[in-house]
N, C-alpha and C positions, 0 to 999 in steps of 0.2 A: 358199332360203338355205343356204350351205355353212358348216359349222362346222369349223374347223381347230384341233385341240388342239396347241399349239406348244410352244416352249421349246428347240428344237434347231437346228442348222445347216441341216438340211433344210427347216425351216419357212421360212426366208428365201428359199431357192431356189424353193420352190413359190409363195410369194407374189409373187416377182418375175415369174414366168411368167403368173400369173392376174390380176394387178392391172389393173383397168380393163376386164376381160373378163367376169367373172362376179361375182355378189354373194356375199360371204363375210364371216365374222367369225373372228378369231383370239383364242384365250384363252391366256394365259401365267400362270405362278404368281407371278412377281416383276416388279418395276419394271425390273430389269435385262433381263429378257426383252423387255419392251416397247421399251427403249432400243435393243437390238440390231436389232429389226425396223424401227423408225421408220415405222410405218404407221398411218393413221388408223382402221383397222378393228380395232385391237388392244384387248383388254379384259384387265386384270389381275384375276384372281380364282382362289381355290382352292375347288373345289366337291366335295361328296360326291355320291352318286348321286341323292339327292333334289333337290339344287340343280341337277344336270345335267338331270334330267327337266323341271324348271321352265324351264331355259334353252332346252331343245328346243322346248317349247310356246310360250314367249314370243316367240322369234325365228323360229318356224315353220321349223325346221331340217329339211331333206330328206335331208341326207347329212352324216355325221361322218367326218372324216379325222384319224386319231390319229397325230400326228407327235411325240408326247412321247418322252422318253428311254427307251431299252430297259430301264432299271432303274426307271422310274416305274411300278411294278407296280400300285399302288393306283389311280392315275389311269386307267390303261387298264381295270382291272377295273370301276371305277365307270362309266366311259363305255360299256363294252360292256353292262353291266346296264341302264343308263338307256335305251340304244337298243333293247334287246330289249323292255323294258317299254313303250316308246313307239312301237314299230313303225317305227323309223328305221334306215336302212341305215348300217352301221358298217364302216369300212375301216381296218385297222391297217398302218402301214408298219413293216417289220422290217429293221434293218440287217444286212448280211452279216457274219458272224462273221470275226474276224481272229486267232483264237487258234491258234498253232502248237503243235507237240509239245514244243519245247525250252524250256518255261517251267514254273514252278511254278504249277499250276492248282488253284485251290480252288473248290469248288462253292457255297459259301455264306459269309456273313459269319462264322459260327461257326467254319468250317474255317480261314478266314483268320486269325482271332484265335488259334486254336490253333497255327497255324504261326508267327505272329509272337511268340508267347510264348516260343519256343525259339531265336530268332535273337539275334545279337550284332552291334552296329555301328549304322550309320545307315540308316534306312528313309525313303525319299522317297515320299510319297503324292500321286498325281494323281487321287484319287477324290473330290475336293470336300470340303465341310465336314460333310455330314450325319452321317457315321459317326465323326467325331473323338472324341465321347464314348466310343465303344466301343474305338477304337484306343488311347486314352490309358490305358485300364485295363490294357493289357498292355505298356506302354512300358518299365517297369522303369528300368534305367540306360542304356537305349539313347537315341539321338537320333532323334526323329521329326520330319520336315520335311513341312509340308503346303502343297500348291499349291492355292489356292482362287480362286474368282471375287472380283473387287474390289467386293464389295457389302457394305453394312452388316450384313446378316443373316449372311453368312459370317464376317466378322471378329468379330461378336458371339459366335459359337460358339467361336471361338479364344480370345477373352478370357475367356469364361465358364469354360472348362476350362483356363485358365492356361497356354496355349501361349505360349512365349517369342516375342517379336517377331522374333528372329533365326531362328526356325524357321517363319516364315510367308512365303509368296510369293503375292502377289495379282496375278493376270494373267488375261486372257481367252484361252482356247485355241480351237482347237488351235494348237500351236506347231510350228515346224520341227524337223527332226532336229538341226540345228546348235544351236538354242537349247536343246533338251532335253539335248544333250551338255554344253553349257556349264553348265547348272544342275546336272546330275547330278555333273559333275566338281567344280564349285565347292563343293558340299555333301558331297563324298566319299561318295556313296551306295553302300551295299553291296547294297541291295535297292530296287526300285521297284515299288510296288503300284499297279495300274491296273485299270480296268474294260475289259471286252471291248466297246469302243465303236465298233469298226470304223474305216474310213477317215475318216469324217466327224468322229469323236471324236479322231483323231490317234494311234490305237493303233499302227499300223505304224511311225510315226516314233519313238515311245517304245521299241518293241522293237528297232529298228535301233540306236538310241543306246545301249541297254543292251548289245547284243552287241558294239558297237565299244569299249565301255569295260569289258567283262567284268563287268557288273553282273547280278545275278539278278533277272529280271522275275517278278512275282507277279501273276497275272490272276485277278480275282474273277469267277467264272462268271456268265453272263447268265441272268436268269430265263427260264423256258420261254416260247418264242414260240408264239402261236396258229398252228395249222396253216394257217389261211387268210390269214395275214399276207402282204403284198406287199413284196418286197425291191427291186423295180425302181421307183425314184423317178420316172423318166421315164414309166412306165406310169400312175402316179397322176396326174401332171401332165396327160398326154394325156386321161385319163378325165375330169378336171375341165373341161378345155377343150371336150370333146365335149358337155358339158352345156349349153354356150352355143349349140350349133348348132341 
């Protein structure tokens, strides 16, 4: 049995290629992730390393393919540890970076907050809902606009931290360059904060939209990728299909 740790665009692409050809299970952290996949083999669950070890044993997992988000550090750390303890092969997919030189690059959330503390104007966030509590601490008199997933959990974070309705955009990404431009222009963004999520996460489209509108892009640095991560998704798909031969 193959275990795919999902929750990303790449998860759907892999599942599309292996569906009906090999035995697999996919785990995602939210009901939204399950809805995006629409596959009978999807399980919604958040697990620590102990729960992962139990999952490996219960389902007789022979290989784990980690397709979680590049910023889901804890998920990958727990999975790697559980596999090491259980003697199960672990493969991590790593997106190719799309961070150019002509942006404000911050290496950590702390650096990002320090930068934002000194800006003036409208900041448009495409980083999801998780760090809204941190960003709100440095908002001051500026306008902070948050683009989040249209899920109850995301909106609940906005409400809990008193984000104005007019400053919330709920949409499933990635979106096109044209739609990014329309949103950035409509909200008169001076800065756009984004993750280094690569092509699959729509980072190039955001950067191009910023350049065309003369907006300053701020990229939150990606956590360190493991040296043995695989950035070729086709190679991972082919590896899985070979298992069926």
